[in-house]
KOLLUMLUM-351323 format. One record per residue (C-alpha): residue number from 0; x, y, z. Coordinates in Angstrom, 3 decimals, decimal comma, always signed. Example, Ala and Ser with C-alpha at 12.3 -4.5 7.8 and 13.67 -1.06 7.14 Angstrom:
<rs>
k: 0 u: +12,300 v: -4,500 w: +7,800
k: 1 u: +13,670 v: -1,060 w: +7,140
</rs>
This chain:
<rs>
k: 0 u: -0,530 v: +29,919 w: -32,940
k: 1 u: +2,516 v: +28,828 w: -34,771
k: 2 u: +6,058 v: +29,707 w: -33,835
k: 3 u: +6,371 v: +32,059 w: -36,783
k: 4 u: +3,303 v: +34,053 w: -35,721
k: 5 u: +4,553 v: +34,338 w: -32,137
k: 6 u: +7,956 v: +35,466 w: -33,373
k: 7 u: +6,364 v: +38,150 w: -35,572
k: 8 u: +4,181 v: +39,307 w: -32,658
k: 9 u: +7,172 v: +39,636 w: -30,312
k: 10 u: +9,254 v: +41,338 w: -32,987
k: 11 u: +6,532 v: +43,888 w: -33,798
k: 12 u: +6,030 v: +44,595 w: -30,077
k: 13 u: +9,757 v: +45,292 w: -29,663
k: 14 u: +9,819 v: +47,567 w: -32,725
k: 15 u: +6,783 v: +49,537 w: -31,534
k: 16 u: +8,331 v: +49,870 w: -28,060
k: 17 u: +11,624 v: +51,178 w: -29,438
k: 18 u: +9,820 v: +53,642 w: -31,709
k: 19 u: +7,800 v: +54,926 w: -28,739
k: 20 u: +10,926 v: +55,459 w: -26,623
k: 21 u: +12,692 v: +57,237 w: -29,502
k: 22 u: +9,654 v: +59,475 w: -30,015
k: 23 u: +9,517 v: +60,435 w: -26,341
k: 24 u: +13,230 v: +61,296 w: -26,338
k: 25 u: +12,881 v: +63,361 w: -29,514
k: 26 u: +9,932 v: +65,235 w: -28,020
k: 27 u: +11,935 v: +66,049 w: -24,873
k: 28 u: +14,874 v: +67,367 w: -26,890
k: 29 u: +12,600 v: +69,439 w: -29,121
k: 30 u: +10,874 v: +70,884 w: -26,058
k: 31 u: +14,227 v: +71,985 w: -24,576
k: 32 u: +15,223 v: +73,578 w: -27,882
k: 33 u: +11,864 v: +75,341 w: -28,220
k: 34 u: +12,204 v: +76,724 w: -24,683
k: 35 u: +15,709 v: +77,977 w: -25,428
k: 36 u: +14,555 v: +79,559 w: -28,692
k: 37 u: +11,684 v: +81,316 w: -26,895
k: 38 u: +14,060 v: +82,669 w: -24,227
k: 39 u: +16,497 v: +83,953 w: -26,859
k: 40 u: +13,662 v: +85,536 w: -28,852
k: 41 u: +12,205 v: +87,315 w: -25,802
k: 42 u: +15,620 v: +88,546 w: -24,634
k: 43 u: +16,466 v: +89,817 w: -28,121
k: 44 u: +13,075 v: +91,535 w: -28,376
k: 45 u: +13,521 v: +93,345 w: -25,064
k: 46 u: +17,124 v: +94,179 w: -25,971
k: 47 u: +16,051 v: +95,652 w: -29,304
k: 48 u: +13,426 v: +97,789 w: -27,547
k: 49 u: +16,056 v: +99,068 w: -25,104
k: 50 u: +18,536 v: +99,818 w: -27,911
k: 51 u: +15,826 v: +101,731 w: -29,799
k: 52 u: +14,879 v: +103,713 w: -26,672
k: 53 u: +18,547 v: +104,536 w: -26,062
k: 54 u: +18,849 v: +105,958 w: -29,572
k: 55 u: +15,746 v: +108,157 w: -29,227
k: 56 u: +16,088 v: +111,740 w: -28,021
k: 57 u: +15,121 v: +112,204 w: -24,382
k: 58 u: +12,374 v: +114,631 w: -25,466
k: 59 u: +10,681 v: +111,712 w: -27,208
k: 60 u: +10,928 v: +109,348 w: -24,249
k: 61 u: +14,372 v: +108,007 w: -24,993
k: 62 u: +16,845 v: +106,999 w: -22,323
k: 63 u: +20,556 v: +107,446 w: -21,922
k: 64 u: +22,437 v: +104,591 w: -20,359
k: 65 u: +25,543 v: +105,229 w: -18,319
k: 66 u: +26,829 v: +108,460 w: -16,800
k: 67 u: +25,539 v: +111,904 w: -17,595
k: 68 u: +22,319 v: +113,874 w: -17,553
k: 69 u: +19,063 v: +112,129 w: -18,463
k: 70 u: +20,737 v: +108,771 w: -17,792
k: 71 u: +18,676 v: +105,769 w: -16,802
k: 72 u: +19,840 v: +105,425 w: -13,220
k: 73 u: +17,951 v: +102,265 w: -12,452
k: 74 u: +16,608 v: +99,188 w: -14,131
k: 75 u: +13,072 v: +100,398 w: -13,488
k: 76 u: +13,860 v: +103,560 w: -15,524
k: 77 u: +14,892 v: +101,347 w: -18,429
k: 78 u: +11,821 v: +99,122 w: -18,057
k: 79 u: +9,403 v: +102,043 w: -17,959
k: 80 u: +11,061 v: +103,633 w: -21,016
k: 81 u: +10,190 v: +100,569 w: -23,101
k: 82 u: +6,695 v: +100,169 w: -21,686
k: 83 u: +7,243 v: +97,409 w: -19,135
k: 84 u: +5,752 v: +97,624 w: -15,658
k: 85 u: +8,883 v: +96,382 w: -13,889
k: 86 u: +12,470 v: +95,296 w: -14,458
k: 87 u: +12,013 v: +91,811 w: -12,988
k: 88 u: +9,440 v: +89,138 w: -13,581
k: 89 u: +8,974 v: +90,086 w: -17,247
k: 90 u: +7,095 v: +87,196 w: -18,824
k: 91 u: +8,834 v: +85,123 w: -21,473
k: 92 u: +5,892 v: +83,757 w: -23,414
k: 93 u: +6,419 v: +80,385 w: -25,017
k: 94 u: +9,177 v: +79,306 w: -22,636
k: 95 u: +6,983 v: +77,896 w: -19,871
k: 96 u: +4,587 v: +79,110 w: -17,210
k: 97 u: +7,237 v: +80,399 w: -14,806
k: 98 u: +9,723 v: +81,664 w: -17,409
k: 99 u: +10,805 v: +85,222 w: -16,723
k: 100 u: +13,310 v: +87,870 w: -17,730
k: 101 u: +15,026 v: +90,574 w: -15,715
k: 102 u: +16,948 v: +93,716 w: -16,576
k: 103 u: +20,237 v: +94,183 w: -14,745
k: 104 u: +21,344 v: +97,684 w: -13,714
k: 105 u: +22,866 v: +99,654 w: -16,582
k: 106 u: +26,484 v: +100,675 w: -16,218
k: 107 u: +29,016 v: +102,344 w: -18,498
k: 108 u: +26,660 v: +102,581 w: -21,448
k: 109 u: +25,482 v: +98,967 w: -21,573
k: 110 u: +23,299 v: +96,550 w: -19,650
k: 111 u: +22,487 v: +92,871 w: -19,554
k: 112 u: +19,213 v: +90,984 w: -19,663
k: 113 u: +18,693 v: +87,530 w: -18,242
k: 114 u: +15,850 v: +85,227 w: -19,220
k: 115 u: +15,317 v: +81,956 w: -17,387
k: 116 u: +12,894 v: +79,085 w: -17,951
k: 117 u: +11,926 v: +78,782 w: -14,279
k: 118 u: +12,589 v: +82,281 w: -12,930
k: 119 u: +15,360 v: +81,146 w: -10,560
k: 120 u: +18,344 v: +82,274 w: -12,715
k: 121 u: +20,495 v: +79,529 w: -11,195
k: 122 u: +19,286 v: +76,301 w: -12,788
k: 123 u: +17,593 v: +75,162 w: -15,950
k: 124 u: +18,028 v: +77,219 w: -19,111
k: 125 u: +19,281 v: +80,794 w: -18,872
k: 126 u: +19,954 v: +83,237 w: -21,706
k: 127 u: +22,047 v: +86,378 w: -21,164
k: 128 u: +21,909 v: +89,240 w: -23,657
k: 129 u: +24,111 v: +92,350 w: -23,610
k: 130 u: +22,711 v: +95,626 w: -24,920
k: 131 u: +25,190 v: +98,324 w: -25,968
k: 132 u: +23,424 v: +100,914 w: -28,139
k: 133 u: +26,714 v: +102,531 w: -29,161
k: 134 u: +28,202 v: +99,360 w: -30,659
k: 135 u: +27,904 v: +98,263 w: -34,285
k: 136 u: +25,882 v: +95,252 w: -33,122
k: 137 u: +23,791 v: +96,788 w: -30,294
k: 138 u: +22,058 v: +93,603 w: -29,093
k: 139 u: +24,121 v: +90,443 w: -28,696
k: 140 u: +23,505 v: +87,062 w: -27,102
k: 141 u: +26,513 v: +86,588 w: -24,847
k: 142 u: +25,658 v: +83,440 w: -22,920
k: 143 u: +23,294 v: +80,489 w: -23,180
k: 144 u: +23,451 v: +78,178 w: -20,191
k: 145 u: +21,555 v: +74,910 w: -20,160
k: 146 u: +21,736 v: +72,629 w: -17,141
k: 147 u: +19,752 v: +69,456 w: -16,798
</rs>
């Protein structure tokens, strides 16, 4: 082979290698973003269900968060009012096999939801959503934490 052919072979190998590395990095970033989007979507969905249940009359299965009669005294009351079997370990489909959400105890008319990509709530990606049915914007993403 001539020098020109060897040079073209080496150059094309380097270009293909760099393109492969860039593709792998782009895939990793897109996967993190897709996981975060799935966590936000699941938390907002649960939050919307809770806000709707809080606005329903108690005779129709609605809940009241905070103090007073017919109030949801525990997170399991809130979970059962929206048709979930429990307040912890709620699956977050699309965010990974061990991704889960949990409902934190309601207090003073609002509550928070946490969704995490690995179910540990201390590392990885965590999304926190606040639900306040009496506010103008009843479901609001208040915190997105991403640690690598």
